[in-house]
N, C-alpha and C positions, 0 to 999 in steps of 0.2 A: 441867743448864744453870744458869748464874748470871744472874739477871734483875733489872734495875733497874726498880722500879715507882715512878713519881712520882705524887704525890697518893694515896699508898698508904693513908693514914689516913681517906680520904673514904668516901662512900657505896658506890661501886663497889669501891674498893681494899680495903676491909676484908672484902669477900666474895671478891675475887680472890686476895689474898695467901694465905689459908689453903688454898685449892685448889692453888696452886702448891707450897706446902710439903708438902701431903699427897701429891703425886705425886713428891716427891723433889728438887725444884728448890731451889737456894740463892737467897734473895731479899734484895735491898737495898731497904728501904722508905724512900723519901725524902718528907718532907712537912713543911710549916710548922706543922701541928697547930693550926690555928685552932679546930678542933672537938674537940681532944683526941686521944688515942691509944687506940683500942679493939682494937689487935692484941695477942693474948696472946704471951708469950715463946715462942720456939722455937729449938732449936739451929742451925737453918739460916737463921734470920732475923736480919738486921742492920737496926735501925731508926735512921735518921738524921734529926734535926730540922734543917731548913734551908729557905731561901727559894729557890725554883726560879729566881728572877731572877738569883741569884748562881750561874750554872751552873759557874763555875770551882771552886766548893766541892764539886761532885759528883764523887766518886771513881769513874772509869769503868774502873779497872784490873780485868782479869779478867771484865768484863761481856760476856756473849754476846748479850743482847737487852734491849731497852728497851720497856716499856709505859708510854706517856706519858699519864697521866690528869690531871695537875695543870692546873687551870684555874679561873677565876672562873666558877662554875656558875650558869647561867640568866639570863634577860633583866634582871630587876630588880636582881640583884647586879651585872651588868655595867654597868648605867646608874648605879649608886650612885657609882662612881668610874671613869670611862672610862679615865683615864690608867693606873690600876692594872690594869684589865682588859687593856689592850693590852700592858702590860709583861709580865704573867704569861702570858696566853693566846696571844699572837703572838710578841713579841720573845724571850721565854725559850724558846719552841719552836724558833725559828730558831737560837738559840745552842746549844741542846742537840743539835739535828740536826747542826750543823756539827762540834761536838766529837765526836759519835758517829762520824761519817764519818771524821774524822781519826784516831780511835782504832781504826778497823778493825772496829767493831761491825757485824755482818752483818744484824741484824733490828731493825726499829723499828716498833712498833704504835702508831698515833696515834688517840686517841679524839676524833673531831670531833663533829658533831651533825647530826641529821636536820633541824634547823631552818635549816640553811644555804640551803635552797631558797627560803625566803620563802613568799609566798602563791602557790599554783599552782592553775590551773583544771583541770589534767589529773587524771583519776581515778587514773592510775598514774604516780607520781613516781619515775622511775628515775634511775640514776646519771649518765646522759648529758644530763639536762636542765640548763639554765643555772642558776647560783646567783644569787639575788637577796636576800641577807640584809638584814634590816630593823632589827636591833638591834646595839648594840656587841658583845654576846656572840657572835652568829653571824657578824658581820663578822670578828671576830678568828679565828674558826674557819676561815672561808674563806681568809683570808690565810695562816694556819698550814698549811692543806692544800697550798696552792700552793708554799709553802716546802718542805714535806716532799717533794712530787713532784719538786722540783728535785734531790733527792738520790737519786732512784730508780736512778741509775747506780752509786751507791756502796754501797747496801745494799738489802735487801728492805724496801721501804716499804709498809706495810699500813694503810690509813686506813679507819676504821669510822665510819659516820654513824648513831649509835644513835637509836632512838625514845625517847620518855619512858620512863625505867626505873621499874619498880614492884616492890614486895615488900620484905620485911624484910631488914635488914643490921645488923651490929654498930654501925656509925655510921649511924643511921637518918636518913632525910629524910622530913619530913611536908609538904613544900612542892611535891611533885610530885602530879599529879592523882589517881591511884588511891589512893595512900597518904593524901593529904589528905582526900579524901571519906570514906574508910573511918574515919579518926580522928574526923572530924566526927560521923559516925553513932554511934560508940562513946562519945564524950564528951558530945555535945549532944543526941543523939536526933533531930537534924535536919541535913540537908544543904542548904547554900545553893549553888545553881547559877547562875552569872552567864551569861545567854544560854542555853547548853545545846546549841546546834547546832554549836558548834565541834568539829571532829574532831581527835583527837590519836592518833598512832601510839604503840603501847606495846610494851615488851619486858620480860620478867621478869628480875630481877637475876641469877638463876642462869643464864639463857640468854645474857645479854651477857657474863658472866664465862667461861662455857664457850666462847663464841666466841673470846675472847682466848686461851684455852688452845689451841684448834684452830689459830689463826693462828700461834702460836709454833711449833707442830709442823709447820706447812706453809708454809715461806717461799716456796714457788712461787706461793702465792696473793697476788700483789702487786696494788696498785692500791686502788680505792675500793669499799666495800661498804656498802649500806644494811643496817640491822639493826632491823627492826620487823615485827611479824606480826599485830597487831590494830589496825586503824584504827577507832576508836570515838568517837562523840560524847560530850561531857562528861555530857550528860543520861543517855545509855545507861549510862555508867559508874556514875552515881548509882543507877540502877535495879538494876544488878548488885549494888551494895553493899546496897541495900534488900532484895534477895532473900535475903541472908545475915544482915543485921542490920536488921530492920524499923525503918524510920525515916521521918520526914516529909521530903519533898523540896520545897523552896521555890525557884521559878525567878524571878530578877530580871533586869532589863535589864543589858546589858554594852556597854562601849565597845571591847571587843576581839573582833571577829568572826573573827579569824584561824583558819584550819584548816591542819593539816599532815597530809598523807597520803604515806606512802612505800611503795614496792614493793621487796620483797627477793628477787625471783626469782633475781637473779645470785648472791646468797649461797646460796640453796637449791640452786642448780645445783652447788655445791661438795660437796654431801652433808650440809651442816649442817642439822640439824632441831631446832627449838625443842621443849623438853620441858614447858614450863609456860605458863600462861595468866594473864590478868588475874584470872579467878576464883580461881586458885590464890593469887595475891598477896593478894587480899582475905581469903581464908580464913586464910592464914598470919599476917597482921597481926592478925586477930581473936584467934587463938590466943595470940600474943605478949602482946596486951593483957590477955586474960583471965587469963593466968598471972602478971600483974604484971611482965612483962619489958620492957614498953614503956609509956612515959608521954608525955603531951602537954607536952613541954618546949621552951623557946625554942631550945635548941641543935640541935633537929631541923629548924629553919627557917633556911635559909642567910641570907636577907636580914636577919632580926632579929639573928642572931648577928654578921653582918658589920658591921651598923650599930653594935652594941655594941663590937666590937673596934676599929673605926676611930675611935670617939669616945674610947676609953680612952687 
């Protein structure tokens, strides 16, 4: 299969693309490369540097499926430049979906976000609950989902609402909860927890990328799927880190009491089973750090890097 992956040089993309190549797929990796390119050369890999907003520049000839990861990732980055966020995360998705349908592409996997639900009182947040996004980031994801569903008659549309992803990747992120708290413990010997009672759903990067592989192989699994398997408070994540890297935990007040909990029973019913846990992610990050393969650098923090890029 020949697969176009947008956002291929990002946190998830740099773990997904090698897996696609390893199983024999041809991959076109499209990315603006704000954070560089950590994809090693491969005879079946074509890397294209480009802006997803210019969808006309994306060559769809021979493409069998699209995995659309390109987005302005997370709330702070989305709020940094709302116009840019809407152009990349919503408008470009609409344009790419339209081009894909016209080109006769049969499979389109879209990476949405578990945060589209907003703040919910329900203990079990399932796919049939209303969406109440509260940031520019998750508002664009909601709009893009609706656009994608409008093309469900033209191709197999598969929408994934991932939890917060954790674990090491070639293009690492240290601004997501598990990774960030682990790095704080490793570099500072102290974790600062703001509030602590906020609950976040989590999924290991190997599991979310394995899910994308499964969906590509099973186009009959259409529609929307939550993908998160451990709903854990930030304080409990800090304690899990402390169990592996003894550290001081300091709890301070927070002005962000939001909790996200998602239920993934619909996904589990397909036969998908997660293989890794938050504890696995913590351990793997520790090993990378101890080997000198991971450093606490600005490029691992999306907001810092985007601020620098936009000012340049």
